[in-house]
ZAZA-43357 format. One record per residue: y, x, z of N, C-alpha, C, CB in turn; residue number from 1; residue in one letter. Coordinates in pm, 1 decimal, m for minus. Glycine has a CB too. Layout:
SITE:Y:X:Z:Y:X:Z:Y:X:Z:Y:X:Z:NUM:A
...
//
This chain:
SITE:m902.5:25.4:m664.5:m955.5:m108.0:m590.5:m870.4:m75.8:m427.9:m1171.9:m114.4:m580.1:1:M
SITE:m894.1:m251.2:m444.2:m833.0:m159.2:m274.3:m945.4:m126.5:m110.8:m682.2:m294.1:m194.3:2:E
SITE:m867.9:m88.9:m65.6:m929.0:31.4:41.3:m939.2:m108.1:160.0:m788.2:211.1:94.6:3:K
SITE:m1011.3:m131.1:181.0:m1071.9:m225.0:328.9:m955.7:m284.1:487.1:m1204.7:m90.5:411.8:4:P
SITE:m892.6:m154.7:544.3:m821.7:m99.6:634.6:m651.2:m178.0:556.2:m857.5:96.2:641.1:5:H
SITE:m581.6:m165.8:412.3:m544.2:m268.5:352.8:m518.7:m429.6:323.5:m575.2:m242.2:315.0:6:K
SITE:m642.1:m526.4:371.5:m660.9:m566.4:386.2:m652.2:m652.0:574.1:m712.8:m521.5:304.5:7:R
SITE:m672.0:m579.6:610.7:m616.0:m613.7:748.6:m511.6:m647.2:829.0:m629.8:m557.3:793.2:8:L
SITE:m474.1:m741.2:883.4:m338.0:m849.0:924.4:m282.7:m713.6:994.8:m367.1:m1026.1:1051.6:9:E
SITE:m403.6:m665.8:1088.9:m355.8:m564.5:1233.7:m318.8:m456.7:1138.3:m496.0:m507.3:1375.7:10:T
SITE:m361.3:m413.5:1017.0:m285.7:m226.8:979.1:m203.3:m284.4:986.4:m292.1:m110.9:838.6:11:W
SITE:m170.7:m398.7:796.4:m45.1:m403.8:772.6:49.7:m433.2:910.2:m33.2:m504.6:666.1:12:R
SITE:73.8:m514.1:1024.1:149.4:m505.7:1047.9:174.5:m322.7:1185.4:160.3:m657.0:1066.5:13:H
SITE:108.1:m281.4:1248.1:91.0:m150.2:1219.0:197.7:m59.9:1133.3:m26.6:m151.1:1158.3:14:A
SITE:200.3:m48.6:984.4:296.9:3.3:908.3:343.7:m114.0:905.4:273.6:77.1:786.5:15:M
SITE:436.9:m141.8:939.6:538.7:m241.4:993.3:562.5:m167.2:1103.9:496.1:m396.2:1021.8:16:L
SITE:516.8:m105.0:1165.1:607.7:m142.2:1299.8:582.5:44.8:1343.7:516.7:m307.6:1446.2:17:L
SITE:523.5:53.7:1195.1:596.6:287.3:1151.5:740.4:217.9:1144.4:533.0:423.9:905.4:18:V
SITE:730.9:169.7:1041.5:939.6:231.2:971.7:952.1:132.7:1069.3:1046.4:195.5:755.0:19:Q
SITE:992.3:15.1:1119.7:1085.5:m44.9:1217.0:1108.5:109.7:1354.5:990.1:m224.3:1290.1:20:A
SITE:937.4:231.6:1368.6:1106.9:268.9:1490.5:1063.9:437.9:1399.2:1086.4:258.2:1785.3:21:V
SITE:1121.9:523.7:1249.4:1115.3:498.1:1182.8:1275.0:460.8:1140.6:1017.0:440.2:1193.1:22:Y
SITE:1334.1:294.5:1163.4:1398.9:395.9:1171.1:1573.4:328.4:1311.3:1427.2:445.0:971.0:23:D
SITE:1441.6:323.7:1374.0:1572.1:325.4:1514.2:1587.8:433.8:1577.4:1549.8:232.6:1642.0:24:V
SITE:1465.3:540.5:1544.1:1493.2:636.3:1589.1:1531.1:706.3:1558.6:1453.2:667.6:1621.2:25:S
SITE:1566.9:701.8:1360.7:1641.3:780.9:1342.7:1826.0:820.0:1328.7:1581.3:791.3:1271.7:26:A
SITE:1837.2:652.7:1430.1:2022.2:680.8:1515.3:1984.5:739.8:1635.2:2138.1:516.9:1568.6:27:N
SITE:1819.4:791.0:1732.7:1860.3:858.0:1853.6:1967.8:994.2:1790.2:1704.7:913.4:1947.0:28:F
SITE:1981.4:1020.2:1944.7:2136.8:1165.6:1942.0:1967.8:1286.1:1878.4:2264.5:1243.3:2227.1:29:P
SITE:2080.8:1392.8:1806.6:1990.0:1486.7:1768.6:1932.0:1607.3:1797.8:2012.5:1503.1:1699.1:30:R
SITE:1966.0:1631.0:1949.7:1911.0:1661.2:2046.4:1734.0:1579.3:1996.9:2012.9:1607.1:2185.4:31:E
SITE:1758.8:1451.7:2051.6:1552.3:1396.9:2042.1:1509.1:1459.4:1972.1:1484.1:1250.1:1985.5:32:E
SITE:1582.4:1477.2:1775.9:1494.4:1526.6:1687.7:1312.2:1533.4:1769.0:1569.9:1686.4:1642.8:33:V
SITE:1311.1:1713.8:1805.0:1229.0:1756.3:1844.5:1189.9:1674.8:1943.4:1246.7:1862.8:1862.0:34:F
SITE:1225.4:1634.0:2083.1:1240.9:1576.3:2149.1:1171.9:1376.1:2140.1:1367.1:1626.0:2150.1:35:G
SITE:1238.4:1314.4:2245.5:1168.0:1172.0:2200.6:1182.2:1134.6:2051.5:1234.4:1046.5:2282.8:36:L
SITE:1240.1:1180.3:1908.5:1198.0:1094.9:1804.3:1078.6:1157.3:1729.0:1313.9:1066.7:1711.1:37:T
SITE:1095.3:1268.0:1804.0:925.2:1280.6:1671.2:826.5:1229.0:1767.8:849.1:1487.8:1601.8:38:S
SITE:841.6:1243.6:1971.8:732.8:1209.0:1993.4:716.7:1079.9:1934.4:707.9:1219.8:2116.1:39:Q
SITE:787.3:989.9:1992.2:763.5:829.6:1868.2:683.6:790.9:1732.5:891.9:798.3:1802.0:40:M
SITE:753.2:941.6:1645.8:670.0:891.3:1513.5:573.5:946.1:1498.0:721.7:900.0:1392.0:41:R
SITE:504.2:1045.6:1559.3:335.8:1079.1:1617.9:260.2:983.2:1615.9:313.3:1122.2:1761.1:42:R
SITE:326.7:944.0:1743.7:253.6:778.0:1746.0:283.5:702.6:1713.7:228.3:711.2:1825.8:43:A
SITE:357.0:615.6:1674.5:363.9:515.1:1628.9:244.0:608.1:1414.8:582.6:448.1:1652.4:44:A
SITE:240.5:626.1:1366.5:150.6:633.7:1309.0:40.8:685.3:1355.9:178.3:671.4:1228.8:45:I
SITE:20.5:752.4:1468.2:m102.4:698.2:1476.9:m221.7:624.4:1503.6:m112.4:720.4:1482.5:46:S
SITE:m110.9:423.7:1478.3:m236.8:406.3:1518.0:m278.9:299.9:1384.5:m247.3:346.4:1686.6:47:I
SITE:m150.2:326.2:1238.9:m305.1:217.7:1148.0:m389.0:344.8:1094.5:m246.7:83.5:957.5:48:P
SITE:m329.2:447.7:1113.9:m445.5:565.9:1085.3:m536.3:538.0:1121.5:m442.1:687.9:1130.9:49:S
SITE:m564.5:589.9:1268.4:m707.8:478.5:1320.9:m697.4:406.3:1315.4:m769.1:452.9:1420.8:50:N
SITE:m666.5:226.8:1306.1:m718.1:150.6:1198.1:m810.3:258.1:1096.0:m584.5:76.7:1118.8:51:I
SITE:m723.3:312.7:989.1:m799.2:304.4:850.3:m906.3:365.3:890.8:m737.0:371.4:717.4:52:A
SITE:m875.7:507.9:998.5:m976.6:578.1:1046.3:m1151.2:493.7:995.1:m936.9:584.9:1222.1:53:E
SITE:m1121.6:382.9:1168.1:m1257.6:317.8:1210.1:m1319.0:237.5:1133.6:m1252.9:248.6:1315.7:54:G
SITE:m1212.9:166.1:1050.0:m1315.4:148.0:887.1:m1334.0:186.2:846.1:m1322.9:110.3:791.9:55:V
SITE:m1283.5:262.2:736.8:m1426.9:356.0:694.4:m1533.6:437.4:775.0:m1386.4:458.9:617.0:56:A
SITE:m1542.7:459.4:900.6:m1596.7:460.9:941.0:m1816.2:372.4:942.2:m1487.7:458.2:993.1:57:R
SITE:m1907.5:504.9:935.2:m1959.8:392.9:910.5:m2040.1:277.3:1051.3:m2054.6:446.2:803.2:58:G
SITE:m1976.1:289.6:1114.5:m2057.0:201.5:1296.1:m2006.5:197.9:1310.7:m2133.9:213.8:1419.0:59:T
SITE:m2025.3:14.9:1345.8:m1894.6:m58.7:1407.4:m1854.0:30.2:1598.2:m1956.1:m279.4:1424.3:60:S
SITE:m1951.4:76.1:1593.1:m1950.8:168.5:1703.2:m1831.2:319.4:1708.8:m2108.9:216.0:1698.8:61:K
SITE:m1827.9:290.9:1638.0:m1693.8:478.6:1570.7:m1583.2:351.4:1531.6:m1770.1:641.2:1333.3:62:E
SITE:m1582.0:247.2:1515.2:m1500.9:166.0:1459.8:m1407.4:125.7:1549.1:m1560.7:69.2:1405.3:63:Y
SITE:m1507.9:118.0:1715.3:m1439.3:79.3:1825.0:m1394.6:191.6:1855.1:m1503.2:13.1:1925.9:64:V
SITE:m1413.9:321.7:1886.8:m1344.0:396.4:1896.1:m1225.3:488.5:1843.0:m1396.7:417.0:1915.9:65:H
SITE:m1201.7:405.2:1669.5:m1114.3:462.2:1694.9:m981.3:345.8:1732.0:m1106.9:558.2:1585.6:66:F
SITE:m1049.9:178.0:1717.6:m947.2:151.3:1767.7:m929.2:179.9:1898.0:m927.3:48.1:1745.7:67:L
SITE:m996.3:227.6:1963.7:m908.5:262.0:2172.8:m788.5:346.7:2124.7:m1036.2:406.6:2336.9:68:N
SITE:m872.8:469.4:2036.2:m740.9:607.4:2025.2:m604.2:490.7:2036.7:m738.1:731.2:1813.1:69:I
SITE:m605.5:376.9:1868.7:m501.2:320.3:1825.1:m434.0:280.1:1913.8:m517.7:238.9:1750.3:70:A
SITE:m468.0:219.2:2073.5:m440.3:138.1:2118.3:m391.4:207.3:2227.5:m520.7:49.9:2119.1:71:R
SITE:m447.2:363.2:2246.1:m434.4:445.5:2350.2:m257.7:474.4:2303.5:m562.6:587.3:2352.2:72:G
SITE:m214.0:527.6:2134.5:m103.8:545.9:2075.8:5.8:399.3:2080.6:m150.0:595.0:1934.2:73:S
SITE:m26.5:329.3:2106.4:m6.7:222.5:2115.4:82.4:178.2:2248.7:m124.2:175.1:2098.8:74:L
SITE:0.0:223.8:2346.1:53.5:275.1:2502.8:196.0:337.1:2482.1:m56.0:407.2:2579.8:75:S
SITE:184.6:475.1:2465.8:206.5:573.3:2439.2:337.9:565.9:2352.7:97.2:623.7:2394.8:76:E
SITE:290.2:415.5:2268.5:420.5:404.9:2185.3:567.3:333.1:2244.8:376.5:321.2:2060.4:77:L
SITE:504.2:256.6:2329.5:537.6:155.7:2416.0:673.7:200.5:2556.6:377.7:115.3:2478.0:78:D
SITE:547.2:299.5:2641.5:638.9:394.6:2734.2:754.5:420.3:2661.1:574.0:536.0:2776.0:79:T
SITE:743.6:557.8:2565.2:747.1:594.1:2541.5:960.5:490.6:2382.6:585.8:644.5:2566.6:80:Q
SITE:894.0:390.4:2425.3:1043.6:317.4:2351.3:1104.4:269.2:2510.7:1007.0:137.0:2206.9:81:L
SITE:1069.0:195.7:2594.2:1083.1:255.5:2703.0:1179.5:311.6:2763.8:1024.6:315.4:2703.0:82:D
SITE:1156.5:421.4:2725.1:1173.5:533.1:2747.2:1298.2:548.1:2724.8:1099.3:606.8:2692.2:83:I
SITE:1353.9:527.2:2581.5:1419.5:477.9:2455.1:1581.5:386.6:2538.0:1278.2:348.2:2350.2:84:A
SITE:1505.2:310.3:2574.9:1600.7:214.9:2585.5:1634.4:199.8:2744.2:1549.6:82.5:2516.0:85:S
SITE:1524.5:232.6:2797.8:1607.1:358.3:3020.8:1724.5:447.9:2938.3:1413.7:573.4:3149.1:86:M
SITE:1710.1:538.4:2843.9:1802.6:631.3:2828.7:1884.0:580.8:2760.2:1769.6:741.0:2785.7:87:L
SITE:1878.8:395.6:2712.4:2023.4:348.3:2637.7:2039.7:449.2:2481.7:2183.6:391.2:2769.1:88:R
SITE:1836.1:465.6:2460.1:1911.1:461.7:2360.3:1881.1:352.8:2200.5:1910.2:605.7:2341.6:89:Y
SITE:1854.4:258.7:2294.8:1778.7:105.5:2220.4:1818.1:49.0:2313.1:1607.2:72.9:2188.2:90:I
SITE:1856.0:m167.0:2236.5:1906.7:m200.1:2398.0:1720.7:m294.0:2397.4:2124.5:m342.9:2426.5:91:P
SITE:1747.4:m312.1:2543.4:1555.8:m336.7:2570.6:1581.7:m452.0:2538.0:1455.9:m320.7:2736.0:92:N
SITE:1620.3:m569.9:2408.3:1490.4:m633.8:2398.9:1526.5:m662.1:2193.9:1471.9:m811.9:2539.3:93:D
SITE:1483.0:m491.7:2192.6:1543.9:m445.6:1982.3:1450.9:m498.4:1979.2:1563.2:m275.7:1870.7:94:H
SITE:1395.4:m573.0:1857.6:1284.2:m661.2:1816.5:1173.6:m538.0:1808.3:1314.6:m756.7:1661.0:95:A
SITE:1217.3:m411.0:1854.0:1066.5:m392.2:1816.7:972.9:m352.4:1950.6:1054.7:m265.1:1698.4:96:V
SITE:1047.5:m432.9:1997.8:928.3:m419.9:2103.8:899.6:m557.6:2101.8:961.0:m357.1:2262.9:97:F
SITE:886.7:m600.0:2109.4:764.1:m802.2:2005.9:741.9:m726.6:1886.4:892.9:m1030.0:1931.4:98:E
SITE:801.0:m620.4:1852.8:667.9:m597.6:1708.0:532.6:m499.9:1774.2:756.6:m471.9:1532.1:99:Q
SITE:576.7:m456.5:1902.2:487.3:m364.8:1986.2:381.0:m486.8:2106.3:617.8:m236.4:2089.3:100:I
SITE:376.1:m603.4:2119.1:392.5:m700.5:2147.3:271.8:m704.6:1992.1:555.5:m758.4:2178.6:101:N
SITE:323.1:m834.7:1897.5:279.6:m796.3:1829.2:156.6:m677.5:1745.8:349.8:m810.9:1833.0:102:T
SITE:143.8:m617.5:1695.5:28.6:m521.8:1697.5:m124.2:m532.8:1842.7:127.1:m365.8:1712.9:103:V
SITE:m5.2:m547.0:1940.3:m88.2:m491.4:2040.8:m266.9:m679.3:2062.7:78.4:m452.3:2234.9:104:G
SITE:m167.2:m747.7:1985.1:m236.4:m879.3:2039.5:m325.5:m856.9:1925.0:m146.9:m1040.6:2054.9:105:R
SITE:m237.2:m809.3:1786.2:m382.2:m864.6:1623.2:m492.3:m719.2:1709.4:m294.7:m797.4:1325.7:106:L
SITE:m419.3:m578.9:1765.9:m528.2:m478.1:1842.3:m678.3:m494.9:1888.7:m474.1:m449.2:1959.5:107:L
SITE:m615.3:m590.9:2001.8:m690.6:m630.4:2094.6:m775.8:m747.2:2105.7:m626.7:m630.9:2173.0:108:S
SITE:m714.3:m866.5:1981.7:m836.1:m984.5:1943.6:m964.1:m788.1:1816.5:m705.0:m1219.5:1763.2:109:G
SITE:m900.1:m733.9:1673.1:m974.9:m679.9:1616.6:m1079.8:m612.2:1709.1:m909.2:m610.9:1538.0:110:L
SITE:m1006.3:m557.6:1870.9:m1143.7:m468.2:1951.4:m1253.8:m581.9:1938.9:m1115.4:m417.5:2152.1:111:H
SITE:m1252.1:m695.4:2020.0:m1249.4:m885.6:2117.0:m1421.7:m767.3:1982.7:m1072.8:m1152.8:2055.6:112:R
SITE:m1361.7:m822.0:1810.5:m1441.1:m882.5:1741.5:m1503.9:m785.2:1691.9:m1395.6:m967.2:1662.0:113:K
SITE:m1474.5:m661.4:1737.8:m1586.8:m565.4:1665.3:m1646.1:m539.9:1757.4:m1556.3:m439.5:1590.8:114:I
SITE:m1652.1:m506.5:1832.4:m1715.4:m538.3:2056.1:m1775.9:m605.8:2035.0:m1626.7:m606.5:2208.3:115:S
SITE:m1813.6:m671.7:2001.0:m1909.7:m802.9:2035.4:m2037.5:m835.3:1860.9:m1755.2:m983.1:2069.7:116:Q
SITE:m2005.4:m671.6:1819.0:m2066.5:m682.4:1729.1:m2226.7:m601.9:1725.9:m1972.3:m649.3:1641.1:117:S
SITE:m2176.2:m547.8:1844.2:m2259.6:m378.4:1957.2:m2346.7:m471.5:1993.0:m2163.2:m271.7:2133.3:118:L
//
């Protein structure tokens, strides 16, 4: 039986973002392993995790709550990627920034759709 969150385009793109963050952060300096690398990976993982948890909850109100948490984690990750760019760990035109924008658009659309049912 397929899980409901796996049918969501937003969740699938968020999973791709996790993979991209792991890939890009693998090249960060070793001294960042317990700093920026760890922070970015946790924030990235939080996004699809909270989408999945929201879908699994029984009410639209709870779903919106977890989508808000995912949106917060996305903003956190966006800031961390800006820091990585500022520190010259990644270029400011790295593809991961477009993935952030895509997930942001999808997440906002999903949030809007579920909020309207409240």
